[in-house]
C-alpha positions, 0 to 999 in steps of 0.5 A, spaced: 084 285 452 078 287 457 071 286 454 065 286 458 057 286 456 055 289 449 054 296 448 049 300 444 050 296 438 051 290 441 058 289 440 063 288 446 064 294 451 072 295 451 074 297 458 081 298 457 080 304 454 075 307 459 079 312 463 084 313 458 086 320 456 087 322 448 087 327 443 082 329 438 084 328 431 078 329 427 073 335 430 068 332 434 061 336 432 058 334 439 051 330 440 051 325 435 056 328 430 062 324 431 069 325 430 076 321 432 081 321 437 087 317 438 088 314 445 094 310 448 092 303 450 094 296 450 101 298 449 100 302 442 096 308 440 089 306 437 084 310 433 077 311 436 070 314 433 068 319 439 062 322 441 062 328 446 056 332 449 059 339 446 064 340 440 071 339 441 077 341 436 083 338 433 088 337 438 084 338 444 086 333 450 080 328 452 078 323 457 074 317 455 069 315 460 065 310 456 065 305 451 059 304 446 062 297 444 066 296 437 071 302 436 066 307 439 067 311 445 064 317 449 069 323 451 069 329 455 075 335 455 080 332 460 079 336 466 086 335 468 088 339 462 083 345 463 
């Protein structure tokens, strides 16, 4: 595992997930209204609580650009799929 300095909640940041593509599994409301994403990382598929600047629908392809620590990540629409 690749963990770094503490994130917003004081939990280790998970660098392995940053830069990975995933799929929204529970709608992300935007801002501080989280949803959930599925990301393939460490040879398996994992679920993460996800935040985005704007709402993202179920099935939307996303890119993880930041780990907040624990299992929380910031995502954006995957620009390679647009």
